[in-house]
Each structure stands twice: as structure tokens, then as C-alpha cells.
TIRO-982083 format. One line per 3 residues: number of its first residue (from 1); their letters; for each residue x, y, z of C-alpha. Coordinates in steps of 0.1 Angstrom, whole numbers, plus 2048, in hexadecimal, padded with zeros to 3 digits. Each point is the difference from the previous one (the first is absolute). Example, Ala and Ser with C-alpha at 12.3 -4.5 7.8 and 13.67 -1.06 7.14 Angstrom:
1> AS> 87B,7D3,84E ~ 80E,822,7F9
END
This chain:
1> MTY> 800,800,800 ~ 80E,822,7F7 ~ 7E5,816,80F
4> TIP> 7EB,802,820 ~ 7E1,810,7F0 ~ 7E2,7E8,7FB
7> LAA> 800,7F3,7DD ~ 7DB,809,7FA ~ 808,825,809
10> LCL> 81F,7FF,7EA ~ 7EB,7F6,7E2 ~ 7EC,820,805
13> LVA> 81E,816,805 ~ 800,80D,7DD ~ 7E7,7F9,7E4
16> NRP> 81A,7FD,7E5 ~ 817,7E8,812 ~ 80A,7E3,7E9
19> QGA> 7EF,7DF,80A ~ 818,7EA,815 ~ 819,81D,806
22> EFI> 816,7FC,81E ~ 7FF,81A,81B ~ 823,80A,80C
25> VQS> 80F,817,819 ~ 826,802,7FF ~ 810,80A,822
28> HRG> 81F,814,7F9 ~ 821,7F2,80D ~ 7EF,7E4,812
31> AGN> 7E5,810,815 ~ 803,825,7F9 ~ 801,815,81F
34> LAP> 7F6,7E3,817 ~ 822,7F0,805 ~ 825,804,7F7
37> DNS> 807,801,7DB ~ 806,7DF,7EF ~ 801,7EC,821
40> MIA> 7F3,7DD,804 ~ 7E7,80F,819 ~ 7F3,817,7E5
43> FKL> 7FB,7E5,7E7 ~ 7ED,7EA,818 ~ 7EB,81D,80B
46> GWH> 7F9,80A,7DC ~ 7F3,7DD,7F9 ~ 7EC,7FF,820
49> IGT> 7EC,820,7F9 ~ 7F8,7F4,7DD ~ 819,812,7E9
52> IPE> 81B,7F6,7E9 ~ 821,80C,80F ~ 81B,810,7EB
55> ADV> 824,7F6,805 ~ 81C,815,7F1 ~ 81C,7E8,7F5
58> RAT> 825,805,7FF ~ 81E,7E9,802 ~ 81D,802,818
61> ADG> 824,801,7F5 ~ 802,7DA,803 ~ 7DF,7FA,7ED
64> VIV> 7E6,7FB,81B ~ 7DF,810,7F5 ~ 7EF,814,81C
67> AFH> 7E3,817,805 ~ 80C,824,803 ~ 7F5,820,7F0
70> DNN> 819,81C,806 ~ 822,806,7EF ~ 811,800,823
73> FTR> 7F7,7FB,825 ~ 7FE,824,80C ~ 7DB,800,804
76> LAP> 7F9,7DD,80E ~ 820,7FD,814 ~ 80A,824,80A
79> NAD> 814,7F4,81E ~ 814,7E6,7ED ~ 826,802,7FC
82> PAV> 806,81B,7E5 ~ 816,7E7,7EE ~ 7E0,7EC,7FA
85> RDK> 7E5,81A,802 ~ 80B,812,7E1 ~ 804,7E1,7EB
88> SVS> 7E8,7EF,7E9 ~ 7F5,7DC,804 ~ 814,7F7,7E1
91> DLD> 820,80D,811 ~ 7FD,7E7,81E ~ 7FF,7DB,805
94> WEV> 7E2,7EF,80E ~ 812,7F9,821 ~ 803,825,806
97> VSQ> 7DD,80A,7F2 ~ 7EF,7E6,816 ~ 80D,810,81F
100> IDT> 7F4,824,7F9 ~ 7E2,80B,816 ~ 7E6,80D,7E8
103> GSY> 7E3,800,818 ~ 809,819,81C ~ 7FA,81E,7EA
106> FGP> 7DB,7F6,800 ~ 7FF,7FE,826 ~ 80F,7ED,81E
109> LYA> 7E8,7E3,7FC ~ 812,7F8,7DF ~ 824,801,80D
112> GVH> 813,7E3,7F2 ~ 7EB,7FC,7E0 ~ 817,7F7,7E3
115> IPR> 7FF,800,7DA ~ 7F1,7DF,7F4 ~ 80D,7EA,7E4
118> LGD> 7E7,7FD,7E4 ~ 803,7DA,803 ~ 7F3,802,823
121> ILD> 7E2,816,7F5 ~ 7F8,7E8,7E4 ~ 801,7E3,819
124> QMR> 7E3,810,812 ~ 7EC,7FD,7DF ~ 806,7DB,7FA
127> GRP> 7DF,7ED,801 ~ 7ED,821,806 ~ 7F3,80A,7DE
130> ERR> 7EC,81C,80F ~ 821,811,809 ~ 80D,814,7E3
133> LYL> 81D,819,7FD ~ 80A,81D,7EA ~ 826,7FF,7F8
136> DIK> 80B,824,7F8 ~ 821,7FF,7EE ~ 81B,816,80F
139> KVS> 822,7F0,7F8 ~ 7FF,7DB,7FA ~ 807,7E7,7E4
142> LDK> 7DF,7F4,7F1 ~ 80F,7DE,7F9 ~ 809,7FB,825
145> LAA> 7DE,80E,80B ~ 7EE,7E8,7E9 ~ 815,7E3,80F
148> EVR> 7F6,80A,823 ~ 7DB,802,7F7 ~ 801,7DE,7EE
151> KAG> 813,7F0,81D ~ 7E4,80A,818 ~ 7E5,7F5,7E7
154> VER> 7ED,820,802 ~ 801,80A,7DC ~ 7DA,807,7FF
157> QVI> 801,814,820 ~ 818,81B,7F7 ~ 7FB,820,7EC
160> LAS> 820,810,7F2 ~ 7FD,826,802 ~ 816,817,7EC
163> TRY> 7FF,822,7EE ~ 815,7F0,7E4 ~ 7EC,7EE,7E5
166> DEI> 81E,7ED,7F4 ~ 803,7F1,823 ~ 7DB,7F6,7FF
169> REW> 805,7EE,7DF ~ 820,7EF,80B ~ 7EF,7F4,820
172> KRL> 7E3,7F1,7ED ~ 818,7ED,7EB ~ 811,7F2,820
175> VPE> 7E0,7FA,815 ~ 7E2,801,7E8 ~ 7E9,7F3,81C
178> SGT> 805,81F,815 ~ 7EE,822,7FF ~ 810,821,7F7
181> LLW> 7FA,824,809 ~ 80D,81D,7EC ~ 7FF,821,814
184> MGE> 802,820,7EC ~ 800,81F,816 ~ 7E9,81D,800
187> NEA> 808,819,7E4 ~ 7E3,7FE,7E8 ~ 813,80A,7E1
190> RLK> 81B,7E6,806 ~ 7E6,7E6,809 ~ 7EF,806,7DE
193> ERL> 822,7FB,7EF ~ 806,7E0,812 ~ 7DD,7F3,7F9
196> AEL> 806,806,7DB ~ 81F,7EB,802 ~ 7EE,7E4,812
199> RRT> 7E4,800,7E6 ~ 81A,7F6,7E6 ~ 805,7DF,812
202> GFA> 7DC,7FC,80A ~ 80B,804,825 ~ 811,7DE,7FD
205> DIT> 80B,7EF,820 ~ 7EF,81A,817 ~ 7E6,7F3,819
208> QLQ> 7FD,81F,815 ~ 806,825,7F8 ~ 805,81A,81B
211> VHV> 800,826,7FF ~ 807,818,81B ~ 7E5,819,807
214> RVG> 807,821,812 ~ 7E3,80F,813 ~ 7F9,825,802
217> CLD> 7E5,812,813 ~ 7E2,7EA,808 ~ 7ED,818,817
220> KPG> 800,822,7EF ~ 7DC,80C,801 ~ 7EF,809,7DF
223> TND> 81A,7F1,7E9 ~ 7FD,7E5,7E6 ~ 825,7FF,7F9
226> DPF> 80E,7DD,7FA ~ 814,7F7,820 ~ 815,7E6,7EE
229> APS> 820,800,7EB ~ 800,7EE,7E9 ~ 7DC,80B,7F9
232> SKF> 7E0,7ED,807 ~ 7F9,7FE,7DB ~ 822,7F0,7F9
235> LRQ> 7FB,7E8,81D ~ 7DE,7F5,7F3 ~ 80C,7FC,7DC
238> TMS> 820,7ED,80A ~ 7EE,7E9,818 ~ 7E6,7F7,7E5
241> EVR> 81B,7F9,7E6 ~ 815,7E9,815 ~ 7E3,7EE,810
244> AKG> 7F4,7F7,7DE ~ 821,7EE,7FC ~ 7FC,7ED,821
247> ILF> 819,816,812 ~ 7FA,80C,824 ~ 802,826,804
250> QVL> 80F,80B,820 ~ 805,823,810 ~ 819,80B,81A
253> VIG> 7F3,820,811 ~ 81A,81B,806 ~ 7FD,81E,816
256> SDN> 7E1,7F7,814 ~ 7F3,7E8,81A ~ 7DE,80F,7FE
259> PRA> 7E6,7E4,7FD ~ 7EC,816,7E7 ~ 81D,7FD,7E7
262> YEK> 7FA,7DA,7FF ~ 7DA,805,7FF ~ 803,817,7E2
265> LMD> 817,7E8,7EE ~ 7E8,7E4,807 ~ 7E5,816,7F1
268> LGI> 815,800,7E0 ~ 800,7DA,801 ~ 822,7FA,810
271> DSF> 800,7E0,815 ~ 825,7F8,806 ~ 818,815,814
274> ATD> 824,800,80C ~ 803,811,821 ~ 815,80A,81E
277> DPL> 7E0,801,815 ~ 7F1,7DD,7FB ~ 7E8,802,81D
280> VTL> 7F2,821,7F5 ~ 7FE,7F4,7DC ~ 7EF,7E0,809
283> DVM> 7E8,811,818 ~ 7F6,81A,7E6 ~ 7FB,7E5,7E6
286> RNY> 7EC,7EA,817 ~ 7E9,81D,80A ~ 7FC,80A,7DB
289> ARR> 7F7,7DD,7F6 ~ 7E6,7FD,81C ~ 7F0,821,7F5
292> KAG> 7FE,7F3,7DC ~ 7F2,7DF,80C ~ 7E5,812,813
295> S> 7F7,819,7E5
END
């Protein structure tokens, strides 16, 4: 299960939702703002609340694939030895990386939390087909990543996420059973250019497409200004186009944690989100679905 909203209510969420479409909430960096970034705690929590967690993947200097987002440790391990803190995961061996406390920054309760190996995360998915995982490429060999996924036997449970279409296509060659997500930013002019490029291939090898949506003023009285960039019109048109090809359309909201932003996007027909606020997002979607079911 990848949602906590009753299925009957979900079917009424939007009138134009494709029959049989899957409802997905992606929790950013594991569990968003609920747990330390890319920690095993975060992934387990993301699954528990009904989302698909995202893991950022990098490789250590000795080739161990781990879940870690940043280019160095200054944010997640501010009190670490400067000789380590300012380095990248790729500069250090696993023996060193595994000892770095990347939980204390989030609060004393998480002191001693460490970076997990991807293999250990994938082990938590064995025999649990309801547990799925986004793999956001940071700095890792796709061949080695594919080998890890195949070793764990979770090919159908992972979704490779990248902003590079060439990586999406290569991944589908390596692991054709898995899903893919191409994320494309927020600039509408650039988005239109990229969509034109994708049309030339018929959106081949893409199973999910994500755009970032910046939210402006939602509460200014007496205005009908579009609060979204890219525009509501663009979102509706793109959503309709990719859905017709069986591609899930997903939005990452930027610059607002206002529940009304999600409600307005759902009014447009959006029914999949990536989020740093998974509990807020799930709650808003649950309430929205209930209202639709009762109307």
C-alpha cells in the first residue's frame, strides 16, 4: 500500500484521474522533516506512514553505495572533525563514513544515527512488495547500483529518479522492470523545451514525471492571479498529456507549506506529490478526498 487514504475516496479525488492509476506521495530524503535525512529511521518511518521514501545515492571512495544527499558533511555533522566534515562521501572509505554521526543535528534523540548502506535499506524491502523506494542519483555508477538492486531482488520496488534523461534511459536498459522518475525543475520556458525534446522519443522509458511548483500568494483578497509557477494552465496541459501515455504526473511544492496550496493543486487534478512535509500533505489529501466523497 502506498497511501493511507481510503480507496473509495481516492477514486473520487479527481474526476479525470485515469482508471487504475496509483496514488503516490514521495517523502523527500526518507521522511522529509520527520527524521534525520536519509537515515534508516527515516526510511522505516516513510514506509510506516504510507509514503514512498526517497534515498539519495552516492558511493564511498571504496565503492560502497550509501544514502546521503549533500556534497559534504557540514550540515548533517557540523561538529565532526573538520578533516572529515568538509569532505564528500566519495572522498572517504566506508569505514570512516560509517562512524560519522549524522543524527545529532536533528536533535539529541537521534545522536549516534549513522549513514546507512543502500544494501541495508534494500534488505528492509525483501519480501515486502508494499515497500518501495525512490533512488535519486547523486554520484554513483548505474551498473553498480543495478547490481545492488538485483542482488536484493527488489527490481520492481525501486524507482530511479534523475534530472538527466540519458540516465533514465540507461537505467531502463539495465533494470527494465523498475520504475523511473524524470524531475524537471520549475522554469516554464525551460520545461516546455524539455517536453518538446521528450516528445521526439515518445517519452520513452519514463514512468513518472515530476515538476517543481513555486507557490505565490494564496490569500490576497480580491485577486484572481495564478499562484503557481509554472502556471496552472501549463500544469493541467502537461498532466493531461503525460497521463494519456500512462505516466504518473507528480508535483514538488516549493516555497509554501500552506495546505491551501495542495488543495488548489488537487483542484487542478494533481494527485501525486513529493514533499518535505509528509504528514501535512497526507492530512490535506485525506481531508480533500473525504470532502469529495461526501459531495
